[in-house]
C-alpha positions as CSV (number, residue, x, y, z in Angstrom):
1,M,51.6,26.1,36.1
2,T,55.1,25.3,34.6
3,K,55.9,22.5,32.2
4,H,59.4,21.2,31.6
5,Y,60.7,19.9,28.3
6,F,63.8,17.7,27.8
7,A,66.1,16.7,24.9
8,E,64.6,13.8,23.1
9,K,66.0,11.6,20.3
10,N,65.3,12.6,16.8
11,S,66.7,9.3,15.6
12,P,67.5,6.0,17.5
13,S,71.3,6.7,17.3
14,D,71.1,10.1,19.0
15,E,73.1,10.4,22.2
16,V,73.5,14.2,22.3
17,L,71.9,17.2,20.6
18,H,74.0,20.1,19.3
19,I,72.2,23.4,19.7
20,H,73.2,25.6,16.8
21,E,70.9,28.7,17.1
22,I,68.4,30.0,19.6
23,F,65.6,32.2,18.3
24,V,64.0,33.4,21.5
25,N,65.1,34.7,24.9
26,S,64.1,33.6,28.4
27,G,61.0,35.6,29.5
28,D,59.6,35.9,25.9
29,K,56.0,35.1,25.4
30,V,56.0,32.6,22.5
31,K,53.2,31.3,20.4
32,S,52.6,27.6,19.7
33,G,54.6,26.4,16.7
34,E,57.3,29.0,16.7
35,V,60.8,27.7,16.4
36,L,62.9,27.9,19.6
37,F,66.1,26.1,18.6
38,S,67.9,24.8,15.6
39,A,69.5,21.5,16.7
40,E,71.4,18.6,15.2
41,G,71.4,15.0,16.2
42,A,73.5,12.1,14.8
43,K,71.4,11.9,11.6
44,A,70.0,15.3,10.7
45,L,69.4,19.0,11.4
46,F,65.9,19.9,12.8
47,D,64.0,22.6,14.6
48,I,62.6,22.4,18.1
49,E,59.2,24.2,18.1
50,M,57.2,25.7,20.9
51,P,54.6,23.0,21.8
52,E,52.1,25.5,23.3
53,E,51.8,29.2,23.9
54,G,53.4,30.6,27.1
55,V,56.4,32.3,28.6
56,V,59.6,30.4,27.9
57,T,62.6,29.9,30.2
58,L,65.8,28.5,28.5
59,Y,68.3,26.2,30.0
60,V,70.8,26.0,27.1
61,E,72.8,28.4,25.0
62,A,73.8,28.5,21.4
63,G,76.7,26.1,20.7
64,A,75.9,23.8,23.6
65,V,76.1,20.0,23.3
66,V,73.5,18.5,25.6
67,P,72.9,14.8,26.4
68,I,69.6,13.2,25.6
69,G,67.3,13.7,28.7
70,A,68.8,17.1,29.6
71,K,66.3,19.9,30.4
72,L,66.0,22.3,27.4
73,F,63.3,24.8,28.4
74,S,60.2,25.3,30.5
75,I,56.9,27.0,29.7
76,S,54.7,28.9,32.1
77,N,51.3,30.2,31.2
78,T,51.9,33.5,33.0
79,D,54.7,36.1,33.0
80,T,55.2,35.6,36.8
81,G,55.9,31.9,36.2
82,L,59.4,32.8,34.7
83,L,61.9,30.4,36.3
84,D,65.5,31.3,37.3
85,Q,68.2,30.3,34.9
86,V,70.2,27.2,35.7
87,D,73.7,26.1,34.6
88,I,74.1,24.3,31.3
89,P,74.7,20.5,31.9
90,V,78.4,19.6,32.6
91,S,78.6,17.5,29.4
92,S,77.7,20.5,27.3
93,R,80.3,22.7,25.7
94,A,80.2,25.9,23.6
95,F,81.4,25.8,20.0
96,D,84.5,28.0,19.9
97,K,84.2,30.0,16.7
98,S,87.6,31.6,17.2
99,S,89.4,28.3,17.2
100,Q,92.0,27.9,14.4
101,S,91.8,24.1,14.3
102,E,91.0,22.7,10.9
103,T,88.0,20.9,12.4
104,A,86.7,23.7,14.6
105,H,83.9,24.5,12.0
106,F,82.5,20.9,12.1
107,S,79.7,19.8,14.2
108,E,80.7,16.7,16.2
109,P,78.3,14.4,14.3
110,A,79.6,15.7,11.0
111,L,83.2,15.2,12.1
112,E,82.4,11.7,13.2
113,L,81.1,10.9,9.7
114,V,84.2,12.5,8.1
115,H,86.4,10.2,10.2
116,R,84.3,7.1,9.6
117,Y,84.3,7.5,5.9
118,K,87.9,8.9,5.7
119,L,87.0,12.0,3.8
120,D,89.6,14.7,3.1
121,L,89.0,17.8,5.2
122,D,89.9,20.0,2.3
123,L,86.5,19.0,0.7
124,F,84.8,21.3,3.3
125,K,87.3,24.2,3.5
126,D,84.9,26.6,1.7
127,L,82.1,26.1,4.2
128,Q,81.8,28.2,7.3
129,F,80.1,25.5,9.3
130,V,79.9,21.8,8.4
131,T,76.8,19.7,9.3
132,T,76.0,16.1,8.7
133,E,74.0,17.1,5.6
134,D,77.1,18.6,4.1
135,V,79.1,15.4,4.7
136,R,76.3,13.2,3.2
137,A,76.3,15.4,0.1
138,K,80.0,14.7,-0.4
139,L,79.4,11.0,0.2
140,E,76.7,10.8,-2.4
141,S,79.1,12.4,-4.9
142,K,81.9,10.0,-3.9
143,A,79.5,7.0,-4.2
144,K,79.1,7.6,-8.0
145,K,82.8,6.8,-8.7
146,V,83.1,3.1,-9.4
147,E,86.1,1.2,-10.6
148,Q,86.0,-2.5,-11.7
149,G,87.1,-4.8,-9.0
150,R,89.5,-7.8,-9.4
151,L,87.8,-11.2,-9.4
152,F,88.3,-13.7,-6.7
153,S,90.0,-16.0,-9.2
154,E,92.8,-13.5,-9.7
155,F,94.1,-13.9,-6.2
156,K,96.1,-16.8,-4.6
157,A,95.1,-16.5,-1.0
158,V,91.9,-14.8,0.3
159,A,90.9,-14.2,3.9
160,L,87.2,-13.9,4.8
161,V,86.1,-11.4,7.4
162,G,83.2,-13.0,9.2
163,G,82.5,-16.7,9.9
164,G,78.7,-16.7,9.9
165,M,76.1,-17.7,7.4
166,G,77.3,-15.3,4.8
167,A,80.7,-17.0,4.8
168,E,79.1,-20.5,4.7
169,V,77.0,-19.6,1.7
170,L,80.0,-18.1,-0.1
171,L,82.2,-21.2,0.6
172,E,79.5,-23.5,-0.8
173,R,79.5,-21.5,-4.0
174,L,83.3,-21.4,-4.1
175,K,83.4,-25.2,-3.8
176,I,81.0,-25.5,-6.8
177,S,83.4,-23.3,-8.9
178,S,86.5,-25.2,-7.5
179,Q,87.9,-22.0,-5.9
180,S,87.5,-22.9,-2.2
181,D,91.2,-23.8,-1.9
182,K,92.0,-20.1,-2.3
183,V,90.4,-19.3,1.1
184,R,93.3,-19.3,3.5
185,G,91.3,-18.5,6.7
186,Y,88.8,-16.3,8.3
187,F,88.6,-13.6,11.0
188,D,85.7,-13.6,13.5
189,V,85.0,-12.4,17.0
190,N,83.8,-15.8,17.9
191,E,86.5,-18.5,17.7
192,K,84.0,-21.2,18.3
193,K,82.2,-20.3,15.1
194,Q,84.5,-22.5,13.0
195,L,84.0,-22.9,9.3
196,V,84.6,-26.5,8.1
197,D,88.1,-26.9,6.7
198,V,88.9,-23.2,7.0
199,K,91.6,-21.9,9.4
200,Y,90.7,-19.4,12.1
201,L,93.0,-16.4,11.8
202,G,91.8,-14.5,14.9
203,E,89.6,-11.6,15.8
204,P,89.0,-9.0,13.2
205,F,91.0,-6.2,14.8
206,R,93.2,-3.7,13.0
207,D,96.5,-5.1,14.2
208,S,95.7,-8.8,13.7
209,I,94.4,-8.2,10.1
210,Y,97.3,-5.9,9.2
211,Q,100.0,-8.3,10.6
212,S,98.5,-11.3,8.8
213,F,98.5,-9.3,5.6
214,V,102.1,-8.1,5.8
215,N,103.2,-11.6,6.9
216,G,101.8,-12.9,3.6
217,K,99.0,-15.1,5.1
218,F,96.6,-13.6,2.5
219,D,96.8,-11.3,-0.5
220,A,93.2,-10.1,-0.5
221,M,90.2,-10.1,1.8
222,L,86.5,-10.5,1.3
223,I,83.9,-9.1,3.8
224,T,81.3,-11.8,4.5
225,V,79.5,-10.2,7.4
226,T,76.2,-9.1,5.8
227,S,74.0,-7.5,8.5
228,N,76.3,-5.4,10.7
229,M,76.7,-2.3,8.6
230,R,78.9,-0.4,10.9
231,F,81.4,-3.3,11.0
232,R,81.3,-3.7,7.2
233,R,82.1,0.0,6.9
234,E,85.0,-0.3,9.4
235,M,86.5,-3.2,7.5
236,L,86.1,-1.4,4.2
237,N,87.9,1.6,5.6
238,L,90.6,-0.6,7.1
239,A,91.2,-2.2,3.7
240,A,91.6,1.2,2.2
241,E,93.9,2.4,5.0
242,F,96.3,-0.6,4.7
243,D,96.0,-0.9,0.9
244,I,94.6,-4.5,1.3
245,P,93.0,-5.6,-2.0
246,L,89.4,-6.7,-1.9
247,A,88.4,-9.7,-4.0
248,T,85.2,-9.6,-6.0
249,F,83.1,-12.8,-6.3
250,I,80.6,-13.2,-9.1
251,D,78.8,-16.6,-9.1
252,E,79.0,-18.5,-12.3
253,N,75.2,-18.9,-12.2
254,S,74.5,-15.2,-12.0
255,F,74.2,-12.8,-15.0
256,V,76.3,-9.7,-15.2
257,C,76.3,-7.6,-18.4
258,K,79.7,-6.9,-19.9
259,S,78.9,-3.1,-19.7
260,A,78.3,-3.3,-15.9
261,L,80.8,-2.0,-13.4
262,I,81.2,-4.2,-10.2
263,G,83.2,-2.6,-7.4
264,A,86.0,-4.3,-5.4
265,G,84.8,-6.6,-2.7
266,S,81.3,-7.1,-4.0
267,I,79.6,-10.5,-3.8
268,I,77.0,-11.5,-6.4
269,L,75.4,-14.9,-5.6
270,D,73.7,-17.4,-7.9
271,S,70.7,-16.2,-9.9
272,A,71.3,-12.6,-9.3
273,R,71.3,-10.2,-12.3
274,V,73.1,-6.9,-13.0
275,G,71.9,-5.2,-16.1
276,Y,73.2,-3.0,-18.9
277,K,75.6,-0.2,-17.7
278,A,74.6,-0.8,-14.1
279,Q,77.1,0.1,-11.4
280,L,77.8,-1.5,-8.0
281,G,80.1,0.3,-5.6
282,K,82.7,-1.4,-3.4
283,N,81.6,-4.1,-0.9
284,V,78.0,-4.6,-2.2
285,F,76.3,-7.9,-1.3
286,L,73.6,-9.3,-3.7
287,S,71.7,-12.4,-2.5
288,G,70.1,-14.8,-5.0
289,F,67.4,-13.6,-7.4
290,V,68.3,-9.9,-6.9
291,N,67.8,-7.8,-10.1
292,I,69.7,-4.6,-10.6
293,D,68.4,-3.4,-13.9
294,H,69.9,-1.1,-16.6
295,H,71.7,2.1,-15.7
296,C,71.2,1.6,-11.9
297,E,73.8,3.0,-9.5
298,V,74.3,1.2,-6.2
299,G,76.5,3.0,-3.6
300,E,79.2,1.1,-1.8
301,N,78.7,-1.1,1.3
302,S,75.0,-1.9,0.6
303,T,73.4,-5.3,1.1
304,F,70.4,-7.0,-0.6
305,G,68.3,-9.9,0.6
306,P,66.8,-12.3,-1.9
307,G,64.3,-11.1,-4.5
308,V,65.0,-7.4,-4.5
309,F,64.0,-6.0,-7.9
310,F,65.4,-2.6,-9.1
311,S,63.8,-1.3,-12.2
312,G,65.9,0.8,-14.6
313,N,67.9,3.9,-13.6
314,V,67.4,3.6,-9.8
315,K,70.2,5.4,-7.9
316,I,71.0,4.7,-4.2
317,G,73.7,6.0,-1.9
318,I,76.0,4.1,0.5
319,D,75.4,1.9,3.5
320,N,71.9,0.8,2.6
321,V,70.2,-2.4,3.7
322,F,67.4,-4.0,1.7
323,G,65.3,-7.0,3.1
324,S,63.7,-9.5,0.7
325,N,61.0,-9.3,-2.0
326,I,61.3,-5.6,-2.5
327,A,60.3,-3.7,-5.7
328,V,61.7,-0.3,-6.6
329,E,60.2,1.6,-9.5
330,P,62.2,3.2,-12.3
331,G,64.2,6.4,-11.6
332,I,63.8,6.3,-7.8
333,V,66.6,7.9,-5.8
334,I,67.4,6.6,-2.3
335,G,69.9,8.3,0.0
336,N,72.5,6.9,2.4
337,N,72.1,4.8,5.5
338,C,68.5,3.6,4.7
339,K,66.8,0.4,5.7
340,V,64.1,-1.0,3.5
341,A,61.8,-3.6,5.1
342,S,60.9,-6.9,3.3
343,G,57.9,-6.7,1.0
344,S,58.1,-3.0,0.4
345,V,57.2,-1.3,-2.9
346,I,59.1,1.9,-3.4
347,T,57.3,4.4,-5.6
348,R,58.9,7.7,-4.6
349,N,62.3,9.0,-3.5
350,V,63.6,8.2,-0.1
351,P,65.9,10.6,1.9
352,S,69.0,9.5,3.8
353,A,68.7,7.9,7.2
354,T,65.2,6.6,6.6
355,V,63.6,3.3,7.7
356,V,61.1,2.3,5.0
357,K,58.2,-0.1,5.3
358,T,55.4,0.1,2.9
359,K,52.0,-1.5,2.5
360,S,50.7,-1.8,-1.0
361,T,52.0,1.4,-2.7
362,S,51.9,3.8,0.2
363,L,55.2,4.8,1.8
364,F,55.3,4.8,5.6
365,R,58.3,6.1,7.6
């Protein structure tokens, strides 16, 4: 009897698997639990283990890139059940170790992250092979560097990126503080989603935003899309590429300690609190009644729903999403690209690329 096993997703965003190492040969009799492959998906490195004892036949080679659903190996319970080798799927390709390209030693998921976050390739020149974990380590180091952003009131003409509910809430707060006249327009993919008394500037594409900026239609922008994290990241990178200033909005009914650092493009809504020597990176969104207590460090491009409570000295990476009514105990460390469900109580560290939902004080992933 022969069983076939196929490439499966290790995370929801996986489209292909990169096979780095193979530890067995076709025809080997392998015990259950032994490692067959070292593989990498979009989010992490992991091992593929033998699900049961038997004779293994391989359908991939080291360095291959295989699509999700491709056949990886087969297991027979007898030596005579060894299958004939088949070709590697057409979409696979071997990693060329002899290539002189400056990106030849990057896995494709790692290189995608490097391009997305615009990291300098020289950061990785001392590594023989660069994985997503290496890139995330550099991102965590980068996230700790925070510079004070310029306040919304310091600019003359601000463009909003996003015309949804986040923009509506911001505009309401700007009217209360008599600053709404500084908003010169908004970009959104949906022209019909018109904000009252605010000019539609077009779709949020690179060319349209850049041309509007160089033509003097605005002198700073503010990203008001709150839930689409990939889009928020793209807009943050675009602002950096074209040297477009990001305005920082701090509601007059919030409380921010003088010793706190608030990164460019961050939005702090009414009744939020940022404590002593706390740091928010660029493009952080705090809803009402969020508490970021003393010495906390929040990485750039993270968003918080109402009622999130960070105790002291919590440190989180970049691109994180927090729901509402969440409590995080002192000293907790949370990685990058995490999503924390509403009502969670975080009592221990959370690794990168984790979806967190807790019940009581137990952490479930």
